[in-house]
Structure formats: structure tokens, C-alpha cells
TORSE-962359 format. One line per field, with one value per residue (C-alpha): residue number from 1; chain; x, y, z. Coordinates in Angstrom, 1 decimal, decimal comma. Each point is the difference from the previous one (the first is absolute). Layout:
! residues N
i	[NUM	...] $
ch	[A	...] $
x	[X	...] $
y	[Y	...] $
z	[Z	...] $
//
This chain:
! residues 347
i	[1	2	3	4	5	6	7	8	9	10	11	12	13	14	15	16	17	18	19	20	21	22	23	24	25	26	27	28	29	30	31	32	33	34	35	36	37	38	39	40	41	42	43	44	45	46	47	48	49	50	51	52	53	54	55	56	57	58	59	60	61	62	63	64	65	66	67	68	69	70	71	72	73	74	75	76	77	78	79	80	81	82	83	84	85	86	87	88	89	90	91	92	93	94	95	96	97	98	99	100	101	102	103	104	105	106	107	108	109	110	111	112	113	114	115	116	117	118	119	120	121	122	123	124	125	126	127	128	129	130	131	132	133	134	135	136	137	138	139	140	141	142	143	144	145	146	147	148	149	150	151	152	153	154	155	156	157	158	159	160	161	162	163	164	165	166	167	168	169	170	171	172	173	174	175	176	177	178	179	180	181	182	183	184	185	186	187	188	189	190	191	192	193	194	195	196	197	198	199	200	201	202	203	204	205	206	207	208	209	210	211	212	213	214	215	216	217	218	219	220	221	222	223	224	225	226	227	228	229	230	231	232	233	234	235	236	237	238	239	240	241	242	243	244	245	246	247	248	249	250	251	252	253	254	255	256	257	258	259	260	261	262	263	264	265	266	267	268	269	270	271	272	273	274	275	276	277	278	279	280	281	282	283	284	285	286	287	288	289	290	291	292	293	294	295	296	297	298	299	300	301	302	303	304	305	306	307	308	309	310	311	312	313	314	315	316	317	318	319	320	321	322	323	324	325	326	327	328	329	330	331	332	333	334	335	336	337	338	339	340	341	342	343	344	345	346	347] $
ch	[A	A	A	A	A	A	A	A	A	A	A	A	A	A	A	A	A	A	A	A	A	A	A	A	A	A	A	A	A	A	A	A	A	A	A	A	A	A	A	A	A	A	A	A	A	A	A	A	A	A	A	A	A	A	A	A	A	A	A	A	A	A	A	A	A	A	A	A	A	A	A	A	A	A	A	A	A	A	A	A	A	A	A	A	A	A	A	A	A	A	A	A	A	A	A	A	A	A	A	A	A	A	A	A	A	A	A	A	A	A	A	A	A	A	A	A	A	A	A	A	A	A	A	A	A	A	A	A	A	A	A	A	A	A	A	A	A	A	A	A	A	A	A	A	A	A	A	A	A	A	A	A	A	A	A	A	A	A	A	A	A	A	A	A	A	A	A	A	A	A	A	A	A	A	A	A	A	A	A	A	A	A	A	A	A	A	A	A	A	A	A	A	A	A	A	A	A	A	A	A	A	A	A	A	A	A	A	A	A	A	A	A	A	A	A	A	A	A	A	A	A	A	A	A	A	A	A	A	A	A	A	A	A	A	A	A	A	A	A	A	A	A	A	A	A	A	A	A	A	A	A	A	A	A	A	A	A	A	A	A	A	A	A	A	A	A	A	A	A	A	A	A	A	A	A	A	A	A	A	A	A	A	A	A	A	A	A	A	A	A	A	A	A	A	A	A	A	A	A	A	A	A	A	A	A	A	A	A	A	A	A	A	A	A	A	A	A	A	A	A	A	A	A	A	A	A	A	A	A	A	A	A	A	A	A	A	A	A	A	A	A	A	A	A	A	A	A] $
x	[0,0	1,4	0,5	-2,4	-2,7	0,7	-0,1	-3,5	-1,0	1,1	-1,3	-3,4	-0,9	3,0	-0,6	-2,1	2,5	-2,3	-2,6	-3,6	-2,7	-1,2	3,4	0,4	-3,2	1,7	3,1	2,2	-0,9	0,4	3,5	1,0	-1,2	0,6	3,1	1,9	-1,3	-1,3	-2,4	-3,4	1,8	2,7	-2,6	-1,9	3,2	0,5	-3,6	0,7	3,0	2,7	2,8	0,3	3,2	1,0	3,2	-0,9	2,0	2,2	0,6	3,7	0,1	3,7	0,4	-3,5	-2,2	-3,7	-2,2	-3,7	-1,5	-3,6	-2,1	-3,4	0,5	-3,1	0,6	0,0	2,5	0,8	1,2	2,3	1,5	0,7	1,5	2,2	1,3	1,2	3,1	1,1	-2,8	2,0	2,0	-3,0	1,3	3,0	1,9	0,4	3,1	-0,2	-1,9	0,0	-2,0	1,5	-0,8	-3,4	-2,2	2,8	2,6	3,5	1,8	2,9	3,0	-1,0	-3,2	2,3	1,9	-1,4	0,4	2,8	1,4	0,7	3,6	-0,4	-1,2	2,8	2,6	-1,7	0,3	3,7	0,4	-2,5	1,0	-2,1	-2,4	0,6	-1,6	-3,2	0,0	-1,0	1,9	-0,4	3,6	1,9	3,5	-0,2	-1,7	2,8	2,7	-1,4	0,3	3,2	-0,7	3,0	-1,5	-1,7	-2,9	-0,6	-3,6	-0,8	1,7	-2,2	-3,2	0,9	0,8	-3,1	-2,2	1,6	-0,5	-3,6	-0,7	1,6	-1,8	-3,3	0,5	0,9	-3,1	-2,3	1,2	0,3	-1,6	1,2	1,7	2,2	0,6	1,8	1,3	1,4	3,5	0,8	-0,2	1,7	-3,2	-1,3	-3,6	-1,9	-2,9	-2,2	0,2	-0,6	-2,8	-1,7	0,5	-1,4	-3,1	-0,5	0,2	-2,1	-3,0	-1,4	0,4	-1,0	1,2	-3,3	-2,4	1,5	-1,0	3,6	1,3	2,4	1,6	0,1	1,9	2,4	0,7	0,1	0,5	-1,6	-3,5	-1,5	-3,7	-2,1	-0,8	2,7	2,3	3,6	2,4	3,1	1,2	2,8	-0,3	2,2	-1,8	1,0	-2,0	2,5	2,8	1,7	-1,0	-0,9	0,1	-2,5	-1,0	-3,5	-2,2	-3,7	-2,7	-3,6	-2,8	-3,2	-2,0	0,7	-0,8	-3,4	-1,5	3,3	-0,7	3,5	3,5	3,3	3,3	3,2	3,1	3,3	2,9	2,7	0,5	3,2	-0,6	-2,0	-2,2	1,0	-3,4	-3,4	-3,5	-2,9	-3,4	-2,9	-3,6	-3,0	-3,0	-3,6	-2,0	-2,3	-2,0	-0,8	-0,1	-1,4	3,2	2,0	3,5	2,0	2,4	3,6	1,9	3,8	2,2	3,6	2,4	3,8	3,2	3,0	3,6	1,4	1,3	0,4	-0,1	-0,5	0,4	-3,0	-2,1	0,9	-0,5	-3,3	-1,3	1,0	-1,3	-3,3	-0,6	0,9	-2,4	-2,9	0,8	0,3	-3,4	-1,6	1,5	-0,9	-3,6	-0,4	1,4	-2,5	-2,9	0,9	0,5	-3,1	-2,4	1,2	0,6] $
y	[0,0	3,4	2,8	2,1	-2,6	-0,3	3,8	0,0	-2,6	2,1	3,3	-1,0	-3,2	-0,8	-0,2	3,2	2,8	2,6	-2,6	1,0	-1,6	-1,9	-1,4	-0,9	-2,1	-2,3	-0,3	-1,8	-2,9	2,2	1,0	-3,6	-1,2	2,9	1,5	-2,8	-2,7	-2,4	-2,8	-0,7	-2,9	2,3	2,4	-2,9	-1,2	3,4	0,1	-3,3	1,4	-1,3	2,3	0,7	1,5	1,1	1,5	3,1	2,0	2,5	3,5	-1,0	-3,1	-0,6	0,4	0,3	-2,6	0,6	-2,5	0,1	-1,8	-0,2	-1,8	0,5	0,4	-0,7	2,7	3,7	2,3	1,5	-3,5	-0,2	3,4	-1,0	-3,2	1,6	2,4	-3,0	-0,8	-2,6	-2,1	-0,5	-2,6	-2,3	-0,5	-2,4	2,0	2,9	-0,6	3,3	3,3	3,2	3,2	3,4	3,7	-0,8	3,0	2,2	-1,0	0,3	-3,2	-1,2	-1,9	-2,7	-0,6	-1,8	-2,2	-3,3	0,9	-2,1	-1,5	-3,7	-1,1	-1,3	3,4	1,8	-2,3	1,0	3,7	-0,4	-1,2	2,4	2,4	2,9	-1,2	-3,6	-0,4	-1,7	1,8	3,6	2,1	3,5	0,4	-3,3	1,3	2,6	-2,6	-2,6	2,6	0,4	-3,6	-1,9	-3,1	-1,9	0,6	-2,8	2,3	1,0	-1,3	2,3	2,9	-0,4	-0,2	3,0	2,1	-1,2	0,9	3,4	0,7	-1,2	2,1	3,1	-0,5	-0,4	3,0	2,1	-1,3	0,9	3,6	0,5	-2,8	-1,8	3,1	0,1	-3,7	0,5	-2,8	-3,5	-0,1	-3,7	-0,5	1,8	2,0	1,9	-0,7	3,1	-1,1	3,0	0,2	-3,8	-0,1	2,9	-1,8	-3,2	1,8	2,0	-2,9	-2,4	2,3	-1,9	3,2	2,7	3,4	1,8	-2,8	-1,5	2,6	1,0	-3,5	0,2	3,2	-1,5	-3,0	1,8	3,3	-1,2	1,7	2,8	-0,2	-2,1	-1,0	1,1	-2,9	-2,3	-1,9	-1,0	-2,5	-1,9	-3,6	-2,2	-3,7	-3,0	-2,3	-3,1	-1,3	-2,8	1,9	1,2	2,6	3,5	3,0	2,7	3,4	1,3	3,0	-0,7	2,7	-0,6	2,1	-0,6	2,4	-2,1	1,5	-0,4	-3,5	-1,1	0,3	-0,5	0,1	-1,2	0,5	-1,8	1,6	-1,8	2,3	-2,6	-3,7	-2,0	-1,9	-0,2	3,0	3,7	1,6	-1,4	1,1	-2,0	1,7	-1,7	1,1	-0,9	-0,1	-1,0	-2,2	2,7	-2,7	-1,6	2,8	-2,4	-2,0	0,6	-0,1	1,6	-0,7	0,4	0,9	0,4	1,6	-1,1	2,1	-0,2	0,7	-2,3	1,1	0,7	-3,5	-1,2	-3,1	-3,4	1,4	2,4	-3,0	-2,0	2,8	1,0	-3,6	-0,1	3,5	-0,7	-3,2	1,8	2,8	-2,4	-2,0	3,1	1,2	-3,4	-0,4	3,4	-0,2	-3,5	1,0	2,8	-2,1	-2,8	2,3	2,0	-2,6	-3,0	-2,0] $
z	[0,0	-0,9	2,5	-2,0	0,4	3,7	0,2	-1,5	2,5	2,9	-1,3	-1,4	1,8	2,0	3,6	0,1	-0,6	-1,4	-1,1	-0,5	2,0	-3,1	-0,5	3,7	-0,1	-2,4	2,1	0,7	-2,4	-3,1	1,1	0,7	-3,4	-2,4	1,5	1,8	-2,3	2,6	-0,9	1,7	1,7	1,4	1,4	1,5	1,7	1,5	1,2	1,7	1,9	-2,3	-1,1	-3,8	-1,4	-3,5	-1,4	-2,0	-2,5	1,8	-1,0	-0,4	-2,2	0,6	3,7	1,4	1,6	0,8	1,8	0,7	2,9	1,4	2,5	1,7	3,7	2,2	2,7	0,5	-1,6	3,4	1,2	-3,0	0,7	3,6	-1,1	-2,6	2,7	2,1	-2,0	2,5	-1,3	-3,2	1,9	-0,3	-3,6	0,0	-2,6	2,5	2,1	2,0	-0,1	2,0	-0,2	0,8	-0,3	1,4	0,7	-1,2	2,5	-1,4	-1,0	2,2	-1,1	2,5	-2,1	-2,4	2,5	-1,3	-3,6	-1,5	-3,2	0,1	-0,3	-3,6	-1,1	1,8	-1,7	-3,3	0,8	0,6	-3,6	-1,6	-2,7	-1,4	-2,6	1,0	3,5	1,0	3,4	0,3	2,5	-1,5	-1,2	0,1	-0,5	2,8	2,2	-0,6	0,9	3,5	0,9	1,1	-1,9	1,6	3,5	1,9	0,7	-3,6	0,1	3,0	-1,7	-3,1	2,0	2,2	-3,1	-1,8	3,0	0,2	-3,7	0,0	3,1	-1,5	-3,3	1,6	2,3	-3,1	-1,8	2,9	0,0	-3,8	-1,8	-3,1	-1,3	3,0	-0,2	-3,3	-2,1	0,3	-1,4	0,5	-3,8	-2,9	-0,7	3,0	0,9	1,3	2,2	-0,4	-3,8	-0,4	2,5	-1,9	-3,3	1,4	1,3	-3,1	-2,4	2,1	0,7	3,0	2,0	-2,5	1,3	-0,7	1,1	3,1	2,6	0,6	0,6	-3,0	1,4	3,5	-1,2	-2,3	1,8	3,6	2,5	-2,1	-1,4	2,7	-0,2	3,0	2,2	-1,4	2,3	-0,8	1,7	-0,9	0,4	-1,0	-0,9	-0,6	-2,4	-1,9	-3,0	-0,6	-1,8	3,2	2,7	-1,2	2,2	-0,9	1,5	-0,7	0,6	0,5	-0,6	1,0	-1,5	2,0	-2,3	-3,1	-3,4	-1,8	0,5	1,5	3,7	1,3	-1,7	1,4	-1,8	0,9	-1,5	0,0	0,8	0,0	-0,9	0,3	-3,3	-3,3	0,3	-0,2	0,8	0,7	0,9	1,2	-0,1	1,8	-0,8	2,1	-2,3	1,0	-2,3	-1,5	-1,8	3,4	2,6	2,6	0,2	3,1	-1,5	-2,7	-2,8	1,1	-3,2	-0,3	-2,7	0,5	-2,1	-0,1	-1,9	-0,3	-0,3	-3,5	-0,6	-3,6	-2,1	1,6	3,5	-0,6	-1,1	3,0	2,5	-1,7	0,3	3,7	0,8	-1,8	1,9	3,2	-0,8	-0,7	3,1	2,1	-1,2	0,5	3,4	1,4	-1,2	1,3	3,3	0,5	-1,3	2,4	2,9	-0,5	-1,4	2,0	-3,2] $
//
């Protein structure tokens, strides 16, 4: 599916951004069929509490990955919001090795918030051998990182983790005060990767958060800490997660929008600020959409758009990483929707 078609889905039918009442009455089945390309069987599975996923065409055909996921959750939207806020609950999923929230209710992060964050020894050995443009681990600027470690020392593993925690803490603190523009660029590959420019490009080519139809959510996500939506709540957390290709450390900012937009009654965005492998930037957007065809039903459709950009690998390596990252994106989408459906619906 092209990004333009997906754009049309979001703007005219899609999840209620600027939708008319007449359009809304046909939602969300029309969106599922005409814009995502789901079958009647897929929609029936969602109605029965089964998660349905589909890989869509990304706005960046070379490095982008866009995954749709949806499930009908038989509970209130308020219970979902409370559950999403409890990040410790992610540990119910076996792929999560550790997780910790910080910057809650605006309290400044502390270096001690990252005390448990650690690379495993296999990854640290790989970092020692890494060269710019030929490294599977992301440490912001690999050459400068390597120079600060005494690789002949018996405590090199502790040195690496201490330095990584400090850098992640410093980067997150800088982001909280100045956003992606202050965060700057990754320079661990030959071509610098500017986070603000690439996040803006990802949003603008994907259209699932149209600037003029999303009630300010687009601006809140991109321009943080400026352009905040009234009533929105932000917090951060880091996670150590393993889908089978090795542990991956990620740092995320969650924004929760209780006023929603149009027929979308609640929106949650989860923006990846850092990942130790495979993905440069990522954004998960969750939409809570009542079934307007059956207003008497007590639950809602929990819909996720999971968008991401890979490093600028080439050739065979790009194909291999794309396959792994796509599988990881689909699994992540399926796992998180299944987790919340199970937790909230008791299934």
C-alpha cells in the first residue's frame, strides 16, 4: 500500500482525523478494508480478540518499515491508558529482560536511573572490533567511544557500561531540555544521521499523524519540548529486550493524549530515542477507536502503526537486516497488542 493511500485513509476515513459524522458511521471497518487491505476474515479475527498484523509500504522504501496491528479489546479505554502507563507490566512478556521508567511527572532523570542498563559481554566484544560504517551496535560515535576504553584492562566490560550509561543519560537530559534538535546526529557511521530531520521526514512521508488534522499531536511528537498539547502527559523509560537476535537496549518517550482526535478517543505515541541495534528511529502510535457501527459494544479497537528507519546498510547486509527488522517489527506489534488484550480482557 502506498503512503498516499494510507494518507487518504488517515485524513478522510482514517481513525477519525477530521472525519465527518457520515464517514465516522462507517468506521472502522471501511478503514480496515479499503485502506489497510484486511479481509472480512481478518476483521472477524480482530472482533474475536485476535491480533491481526500487516506490513505496509513505508514512506522510505529502502530503509523504512511500517507495520499495522489491530485487535478488539473488550474493556474501557481508561483501563488501557492506565495499563500502558504501568511500564513494569511489560515484563509479563518474556522478550522483556528489564525496564525502568524515569522523568515521571516531570522529575529530572538521575544517572542512577540507568544503573541496571548494561550491554552483554558479547556485544561489548563486538564494540571493541567495530569500525565506522561496519558495526552492528549503535553507540552514537563508535571511534570516540572506543578511545575512552582501556581494552586491555580486566574491567573493560564495566568501563563500557559505565560510559554507555553516562552517554545515554547525557543524551536523554539534552533531549528533555531541547528535543531532537538538541539531540543532534548519530556519527557512528560514515554518513551522520540527524534525528530531528529524519523523524520529520518519517512523519511527513507516512501521514498517520497529519500536521493539520491530528489536533497538535504531530507537533507535540516532533517539536518536544515545544508545541505541547494541552492535557497531554509525557514520560520516559528504557528497556532491554530480546526477540532472539540478542539483547537490544532502547530508550523511549511516551506521550499520552486523553482528548484524542476526531473519533479516535485516545492516542498514545511511543518515540524511540535510542536503540543499540538495527533501528535508528522508530515511532509507535496507538489509536483507541470505538466501533461506531455497534455503539452498544463495551470495548474498542486498539490500532497500532509501528514505523521505523534502519541504518544505511547496503547490498546483502541491508536485505538481511531488513528481514530481521521487519520480523522484529511484526513480532513487537503482535506481542504488545496481545499483552494488553490479555491483561485487560482476561484472554
